[in-house]
C-alpha positions in Angstrom: 107.8 95.0 115.7 107.2 97.9 113.5 104.0 98.4 111.1 105.1 98.0 107.1 103.1 99.6 104.6 102.8 97.6 101.6 102.6 99.7 98.5 102.1 96.5 95.9 100.3 95.1 93.4 100.1 91.3 93.9 100.0 88.9 90.9 98.2 90.5 88.3 95.2 88.7 86.6 93.4 88.9 83.3 92.2 92.3 82.9 88.6 93.1 83.4 86.1 95.9 84.2 87.3 97.4 87.7 84.3 95.7 89.3 83.1 92.1 89.1 78.9 92.6 87.9 78.1 89.0 90.0 78.9 86.3 92.3 80.2 84.0 89.4 81.9 86.8 87.7 83.8 87.2 91.2 84.3 83.5 91.6 85.6 82.8 88.0 88.7 86.0 88.5 89.6 85.4 91.7 90.0 81.3 90.7 92.1 82.8 87.6 94.1 84.9 90.4 94.4 81.3 91.9 92.3 82.1 95.0 89.8 79.5 95.5 86.5 81.2 97.5 83.8 78.6 98.2 80.2 80.5 97.1 79.3 81.7 100.8 82.5 83.9 100.7 82.5 85.2 97.2 78.7 86.5 98.3 80.5 88.0 101.2 82.9 89.7 99.1 80.6 90.8 96.3 78.2 92.4 98.9 81.7 94.2 100.7 82.3 95.5 97.5 78.6 96.5 96.4 77.2 98.2 99.7 80.8 99.6 100.4 81.0 98.0 103.8 84.4 96.6 105.4 84.3 92.5 105.4 85.2 90.9 109.0 87.1 87.4 108.5 87.3 85.0 111.1 89.1 81.6 111.5 91.9 79.5 112.4 95.7 80.5 111.1 96.7 79.4 108.0 93.1 79.2 106.1 93.2 82.1 103.5 91.9 85.0 105.4 95.1 87.5 104.5 95.3 86.1 101.0 91.2 87.5 100.5 92.8 91.1 100.3 96.1 90.4 98.3 93.8 88.6 95.7 91.1 91.6 95.9 94.3 94.0 95.1 95.2 92.1 92.2 91.2 91.8 91.2 90.4 95.1 91.3 94.1 96.3 90.1 94.9 98.7 93.0 97.2 99.1 95.9 97.3 96.6 98.9 97.7 98.8 102.2 98.3 96.4 105.0 98.3 97.4 108.7 99.7 94.5 110.7 98.2 94.4 114.1 100.2 93.6 117.7 99.6 94.5 120.9 100.5 98.1 121.8 99.5 99.1 118.7 99.2 103.2 118.8 97.9 106.0 116.6 101.2 107.4 115.5 102.5 103.6 114.3 99.0 103.0 112.8 97.7 106.5 111.5 100.2 109.3 111.6 102.8 111.4 113.6 105.3 114.4 112.9 109.0 114.3 111.7 109.9 115.5 115.0 113.7 115.4 113.3 112.4 118.0 110.5 110.7 119.8 112.9 113.5 120.2 114.8 115.6 121.7 112.0 113.0 123.7 110.6 112.6 125.6 114.3 116.2 126.0 114.1 115.9 127.8 110.6 113.7 129.9 111.8 115.2 131.0 114.8 118.4 131.8 112.8 116.2 133.9 110.2 114.7 135.9 113.2 111.0 134.8 111.9 108.6 136.6 114.1 105.2 135.6 112.9 103.9 133.0 114.8 101.4 131.5 112.2 103.9 132.0 109.7 106.2 129.7 112.0 103.1 127.1 112.6 102.4 126.3 109.3 106.1 125.7 109.1 106.5 123.3 111.8 102.7 121.5 110.9 103.3 121.9 106.8 102.0 118.4 105.0 105.4 117.9 103.8 106.6 116.9 107.7 103.8 114.4 108.0 104.4 111.0 107.9 101.6 108.9 106.9 101.2 105.6 108.1 98.8 103.1 106.8 95.3 104.1 108.1 95.9 107.8 106.6 97.5 106.5 103.4 94.0 104.3 102.9 91.9 107.4 103.3 93.7 109.9 101.5 92.0 111.6 98.3 93.6 109.4 95.5 94.7 111.3 92.5 91.8 109.7 89.9 93.0 105.9 90.7 91.0 103.6 92.2 90.9 103.1 96.0 93.2 100.8 97.6 92.4 97.4 99.4 93.1 98.1 103.5 94.1 95.0 105.0 94.2 95.5 108.8 95.4 92.0 109.4 94.8 89.8 113.2 93.2 92.6 114.8 92.4 90.6 117.8 96.2 91.1 118.7 95.3 94.6 119.1 94.4 96.0 122.0 90.9 97.6 122.6 91.6 101.3 122.9 92.6 100.6 119.0 89.8 98.6 118.1 87.4 101.4 119.8 89.7 104.2 117.8 88.5 102.3 114.5 84.7 102.6 115.1 85.0 105.8 114.1 87.2 105.1 110.6 84.8 102.8 109.6 81.9 104.8 110.3 82.8 108.0 108.5 86.1 107.0 106.7 87.8 110.5 108.0 90.9 111.2 110.4 91.3 114.6 112.3 94.9 116.2 112.2 94.2 118.7 114.6 97.2 120.8 112.8 95.5 120.6 109.4 92.3 119.5 110.1 90.1 116.6 109.0 91.2 114.3 105.8 88.2 112.4 104.2 88.1 109.7 101.7 86.9 110.9 98.8 86.5 107.1 98.0 86.3 104.6 100.5 89.1 101.9 100.5 87.8 97.8 100.5 88.4 96.8 103.9 89.4 93.5 104.9 90.0 92.9 108.9 90.8 89.6 110.1 91.1 87.6 113.3 92.3 84.4 114.8 89.8 84.7 117.5 92.7 85.2 120.4 90.1 87.2 121.9 86.4 88.4 120.9 86.1 91.4 118.9 83.4 93.8 120.3 80.2 94.0 118.6 80.4 97.4 118.0 82.9 97.1 115.5 81.2 93.8 113.9 77.9 95.6 113.3 79.8 98.0 111.0 81.0 95.0 109.3 79.9 92.2 107.0 80.8 88.7 108.5 82.4 85.6 107.4 83.9 82.5 109.1 86.7 81.0 106.7 86.8 77.3 107.8 89.4 74.3 106.7 88.8 73.2 103.3 87.1 70.1 102.2 89.5 67.6 100.3 88.7 68.6 97.1 89.3 72.3 97.4 92.3 71.6 99.1 93.5 69.5 96.4 92.9 72.4 93.9 94.9 74.4 95.8 97.8 72.6 96.5 98.0 71.8 92.3 97.7 75.3 91.4 100.3 76.7 94.2 102.6 73.7 94.3 103.1 72.7 91.0 106.2 70.9 91.3 104.8 68.2 93.6 103.6 65.0 91.6 99.8 65.0 91.3 99.3 61.3 93.2 101.3 62.8 96.1 99.6 66.0 96.5 96.5 64.0 96.9 98.1 61.9 99.4 99.5 65.3 101.3 95.8 66.4 101.8 94.4 63.4 102.4 97.1 63.4 104.9 96.3 66.8 106.4 92.8 66.2 106.4 93.2 63.5 108.5 95.8 65.2 110.8 93.1 67.8 111.8 90.7 65.6 113.2 93.1 64.8 115.6 93.3 66.0 119.3 96.1 68.7 118.6 96.7 72.0 120.2 97.4 73.7 116.5 95.8 71.7 113.8 97.7 73.0 110.1 96.4 75.2 107.9 96.4 75.6 104.4 99.6 77.7 104.0 101.5 74.5 106.3 99.5 72.1 103.7 101.6 74.1 100.7 105.1 74.3 102.9 104.5 70.5 103.2 103.8 69.6 99.6 106.6 71.8 98.4 109.3 70.8 100.9 108.5 67.2 99.7 108.8 67.7 96.2 112.5 69.3 97.5 113.1 66.1 98.9 112.5 65.0 95.2 109.1 62.4 97.2 106.9 60.9 94.8 104.5 59.5 97.3 104.4 59.6 101.2 106.0 57.0 103.6 106.8 56.9 107.1 110.2 57.8 106.8 109.6 61.0 105.1 106.6 62.2 106.8 108.5 61.8 110.2 111.0 63.6 108.9 108.8 66.5 107.6 106.4 66.9 110.5 107.9 70.3 111.7 106.6 71.3 108.9 103.1 70.9 109.6 103.2 70.8 113.2 104.6 73.8 115.1 104.4 72.6 118.7 106.5 69.5 119.9 104.0 68.1 122.0 101.9 67.9 118.8 104.9 66.1 116.8 105.1 63.6 119.8 102.0 62.8 119.6 102.1 61.9 115.7 105.5 61.2 115.0 105.7 57.3 114.9 102.5 55.4 115.4 100.4 58.3 114.9 102.0 58.5 111.4 101.6 55.0 110.7 97.7 54.6 111.5 97.2 58.1 109.2 98.9 56.6 106.6 97.4 53.3 106.8 93.9 55.6 107.1 
């Protein structure tokens, strides 16, 4: 699995001054970008921007943690740099590595030209243009006058504890030392969002460096607003039925409850099937959009669907 840097500008919203001047302003601008944040989350985001602190978001999969970073990049009109974490993630993949093939070519060129100056040879082999920048280095590299990027460290709980320990210094000083080049410091620290699905506990040392917020499943009214804004082709009445069904489904004893992402997928799937209302038939036929484990599907299908629809 490879780690990719996304240098993208998500969906633009109406231009404003770069940083929100109040929590209310932040809420309004996030909603304009189709992210509906409750007051406590908006407060955490606002404080992270004002205090220059990383924001650590935990919650079940699919509740909108990653979308916070995308919405902020749009709001601040800046780049989104994403580091997707996974088991075995290491420094060369996350921070930097040298372009080995070009270094070998440089060595052959030096041999062919008979260069005897060792210092010149070293500088040629470790020139900045031979450095392959990965997400963390790219995020703190001094910018050419533009706003600092939003750095998303996604699903940190999937990475090893050794990598988590490396992040401690980075999040404290926003600097990276490259032995061959020296220390690179951020002129303006990036806006940092860390997310975790809580498959393992993140150490206290890293938590203390961040502001913290738990994102829960939305209530029915908020989820309905999300569905209407992000699945506009779904009929209004069916959207309400979809939300009510998913809200009830989350109260079942399931191995994996559906997140907001699954709600949106289901609304779009039913819309693609030209459904205008939920029926036992179309729910049973599309349960695989909502539920990702066969045991959960077997538990709900049939009588479970009829009971939930009746409720």
